[in-house]
N, C-alpha and C positions, 0 to 999 in steps of 0.2 A: 581394315577389318575389325568387327566389334570384338570387345574383350570377352573371353568365354566365362559362363557362369560358374563352371566347376574346373578345377585342375587337381589331378592327384600325381603321385610320385612317378607314374610312368613318363611323365614329361621329361625325366633325366635319362631315359633309355635311348639307345641307338636303333632299335628294331623298328621298322616302319609299321608293323603290325601293333606293337605296344604303344607307338606314339599315336595311332588312330584311337586309341581308348584313353588317352591322357586327359580328355576332357568330359568323360563320363562322370555322373554323379556316385558311381561305385568307388569306394576307396581302394582301388587296386594296388597290389605289391607285384613287383617282378618276383620270379622264382629265386628264393635265396633265404639266408639266415634270419634277416630282419622278420620276415613274415612267420618263419617256423617259431622263431622265439615268442612272438606275440601269440601264436595259437596256443603254445604250451603255458605261457604265462596267464593268459585268460581263460585257458582251458576251452578253447572254441574249436569248432569244426572248421576245416578249410574247404572253400569251395575253389576248384581249379578249373579254369577255361582255357583251352588250347586251340589254336587255330593259325591262320597266316593271312598275309595282308591281300591277297588276290581272290580269296574265297567268297563266293557269293552269300552262301548261308551264314557265314560269320558276320558279314555286313547285316543281314537280315536280323539275326539275334541281337545284334548290337543296337539297331534302329529301334526294335520292338522292347527290348528288356533292359539293356544296360544303360540306355539314354533315358529310361523312365524312372523320374525322381522317387516315386512310391516304391518300385521294385528295388531301387538303389538303397533305399532306407532299410528295407527288409534284409538285403545282403549285408550291409554294414553293421547292422545291430547283432546279427546271429552268426556271421561267418568271417574268417579271415579270407579275403578273396584275392587269389593269385592268377595273373594272366601269363601265359607261355606262347612264345612264337615257335611253331613246330619247326621252322626252317632255322631258327637260331638253336634250339634245344631239342634236336632229334631223339636224344637219349631220354629225356623226360617224357616226350610224347610217345616213345616205344613202350615204356614201362606201362603207362596207364591206359594206352591203346589196347595192348594185350590183355588187360583186365576188362575193358568195356567189351570187346569183341567175346572174350570167354563167357561174360556174364549176361550179356544181352543179344548175342547172335549177330550183331553187326557192328559197325564202326563208322568213323568219318569225322568230318570237322564242320562246325565248331564241336569240340569234345568237352562235355560237362562232367566233372567228377567230384563227388565229395569224399573228404579224407579225414581221418581221425588226426588229432594233433601231432601224432608221430608219423604222419604221411601215409597211413595205410588206407586203401580205397575200400569203401564198403557199398557204395552205390554209384552208378555212372550211365551216361547215354551221350547222345550227340546234340542236335538241335532241339529246343523246347519252344513251342509257341508261348507267348506271355500269359494268356487266359486259357482256362478249360475249353476243350471241343468236345465234339461228338466221340472222336476216337482217341484223343490224346489228352493227358493231364496237363495243365499249363504250368509254366515255370514257376509263377507266383505260389501255386498250390504246393508244388514239390518243395520249394524253399520252406514254406511254413511248417509243412509235415515233418521234413527233416530236423528242422529246429526244435519242434515239439518232441519228437522221438528222443533227441539227444538230452533234453531236459527230463523227461519222464523214464525212458528206457535205456539208459546210458550203458549200462553193464551188458544188456542183451545186445546192443548194437556193436560194442567192442568185441564180443564173442563171435557174432556174425562175421565181423571183419576178418578175425583170425582164421575162422573156419574157411572162408573163401580164399584167403591167401595160401592156406595149407593145401587146399585142393589144387590150386593153381600151380603151386610148386610141385606137387606130385605129378601132375599131367605134363609140366615142361622139363621133367627130368629125363635124360636120355639113359635107358637103362642097357648096361652091357651084359649080355646073357652068355657067360662062359666064353667059349672060343668060337661062337656063332658069328659067321661074317654076314655082311650086307648081302641082301638078296641080288641075284644076277642082274646086271644091267638091262639085259634083253627082257626079262620078265618086267622089270620096272618100266621100260619103254612101252612094252605091250599094254600094260595096264593104264599108262598114261594116254596112249593113243586111244584106247578104248573109251576112256572117261570123256575125252574131247569129242570122239565121234558120238557118243550118246547125248551129249548136251548141245550138239551142233544145230544151228539154225539154218536149215536147207535154203530157205527163201532169201533171207538177208544176210547171211553170214554171221560170225560171232558164235558165242557159246553160253548166252543167256537170253532170257526174254527181254527184260530191262530192269534197271538201267544196263547200258552197254559200254564197257570200258574197252580200249584198244588192245591192252594186254599183248605186246609184241613177243613176250616170251613165249606165249603159247604158239604163235605163228613161227617163231625160230625153231621150236621143237619140231612142228611138223615138217619144216624144210629138212631138218637133219634125219627125221624119220624117214622121209622120202628118199633122201641120198642114201640111205642104208638098205632101203626096200624098193629100189627103182623097178624091179620086174614084177612086183606083186600087185594084186589089186588094192591092198591096204595102202601101199606107197603111192599109188596114183590118187587114191582118196585123200590121203594126207596133203598132197599138193594141191588138189582141187579145193579143199576146204581153205587152205591157207590163201590162195590166190583169189579165190571168190570173196572172202572175208576183206581182203585188202582193197578190192575192187569196190565193193559196196560201201566201205568207210570212205574212200576217196570220192564217191559220187554223192555221199550223204552230207547233211548239214553239219556234222561234227568236223568236217573239213571246211575251212574259211575259203569259199572259191574266189573271193576278190582279194581278201588281205593275206592269203596263204597261211600254211600251218594248220595245226589241229587242235581243236577245243579239247577239254578234259575228258568229256564222256558224254554219251547221248542218254537223255532221259526215257527214251522210246525204244522200241524193237527195232525200228527202221533206220537207225543212225541219223535221225532227223532233227530234233531239237535238242541242242546240247546244253550244259552249263559252260558258259562262255570263257571261263579262264583258260588260259594256255600256258602249259608248264614246260619248262626247258627240257626236263628229262624225258618228257613224252616225245618231243620233237627229235631228240637225239636218238632215242630207240627207234622211232618210226622211220627216221631217214634211212638207218642201217637196214631195217627190215624191207623197205620199199627197194632199196638198191638190191638187196638179196634177191628179191622176187624178180627184178630185171635181169640179173645175171642167170637165174635159172630158167626163166620163161622166154627170155629175148624180147618180150613185149615192151615197146618204148613208153606206153601208158605209165608203168611202174617207174620208169626212169624220170619221167616228167613230173610225178609226184614227189619224188626224193628231192629234185632240183627245187621245186615249189617250197618244201620244208626248209631247205637250206637257205633259200632266198629270204624267207620269213625270218629265220634265226639271224642271218648276217645283217638284215636291215633294221629289226625291231628289238631284238634281245641282245645284241652287241653293243657293249660300251665302248667309247672311243679310246679308252685307255688299255683295252685288251681283254677285259673279263666279260662274262655274260650276266644277264639278269636272269632270276630263277623262274620268274612267271610275269604274265601280263594279266591285269585285273579283269574279273567277269563283268564288272559294272563300269559303264563310260557314259559320256555326255551325249544326249541325243542330238544337239547342235551346238556350234561353237558358243551360242549365247545362253546355253542351258546352265542353271545353277546346280541342278541336282542330277546325280547319276541314276541310271536304270540299267537293269540286267541286259547285256548284249546289245545295247542301243547302237553302238558303232558298227555292228555286223549285220543288222536287219534292215529290210527294205520295204516300201510301200510300192504298189504297182505304179502309181503315178509318178514317183521319183524316176523309176526306171524309163518310162515313156518319155519323161522330159530330157533325160540324159542321153537317150539313144533315139533321137527322132528322125534319124536319116532313112530314106526308103531303101528297100533291098534291091540292088541293080537287078533289071531284068524281069522283075516280077510284076504282073499286070494287075494284082488285087491290092496295091498301095500299102503292102505289108512293110513296116518298118524293123529296123534292127531291135528296137525295143520289144516288138510282138515276137520275135524269134527269141530273144533272151527271156521273156516271160513265160513262153512255151518251154523252153529247154529246162529252165530251173524251177519249174512247178509253182509259179508265183500266181496268187490269186487276189482279186480285187478286195476281198474282204480279210486277207491274211491267210496263211497257211498253218497257223500254229493252233492245235487243239487246246481248248480251255483247260483240259486235263493236264497238259503239259506246262500250263502258265497259272500257277495257283495265285499269283500276285498281280494278274492281268498287266503285266509290263510288256508284253507281246501282242496285245490286242490290235487286230489290223495290220500286223506286220508279217514280213515272209522271211523265213529262214531258207536260203537257197538249197535246193536239192536237186540233182540232176534226175 
């Protein structure tokens, strides 16, 4: 292997995510006293980037920005740059994600936050494209603007940071009002059921348009609600919503029909095109929820899905010494000879690949139909691929098919 042009202090870390960034031109520090002292001594802002090793958009931002020499120089000149693995430091992630969600109305990874030298956040977001676009300000522009603000309007920036923190602290305080007790559980359950009913997607299941996450906690609530209201129309509706959602997810592309298990979430309303990482905690919760669906409904379909998930975990996420891996990467090699990973490459198919793998004729059929033809029909495979360009901003899935029943 060729000698890397750059090596930063992340090379001494154990985290696979931090090690992925050890050869960026960015002068990364791990979260710790050395970085904090440097920020205070040089009176520099901190740029904090949080992600994890199997996250697709974390890889994208690294390729576009953190591997870019010119952007690296801007970062090194103006900021103390800290990298955090959210799987290694969920405590740090939680603090700053709360800030990002409260101030931007959304969250996710990679998380990008700018802090004062004493670790107080004042601006944050998630993924930034490297350059300005029609709808988004680019990462380079954001870096330069923030650096300029720190030079020209430092006091105003510190005041803003203090005000945001005070507002956040106020909103997160739990106020005890005299002897007032918590609202009755029946009332809470009724409100929760109503909210899920109002946001329910009748056609495809789930509780949002897009993106769609599995959220087993919602489905488990609906099962409990049904158990307590079996004889009412609301109880029947709760059960119908939960079972329909689980069925649509299992038929969808978020479910890996060949490799088993479930991907992280669907980018569309139909559970079709996912982000392809697979998380251990999703498999654990979904296996329990599908088992519960089988226990309640008696439908073998749900038992099969639970077995499918557990087969995937035992085969691919279990280590021989007894532990479990936390996730499987969204990006993979298209072929054994490929040198570059692409999103979902291991999980997507071309029509001709399927025909080549399943050439046998269907017994007793007079029209020369092959097993490949049946498979292609059943899983919605198209000659030109079945992924909309809207769901594929980097054109990594062009001509490919994500299997969906």
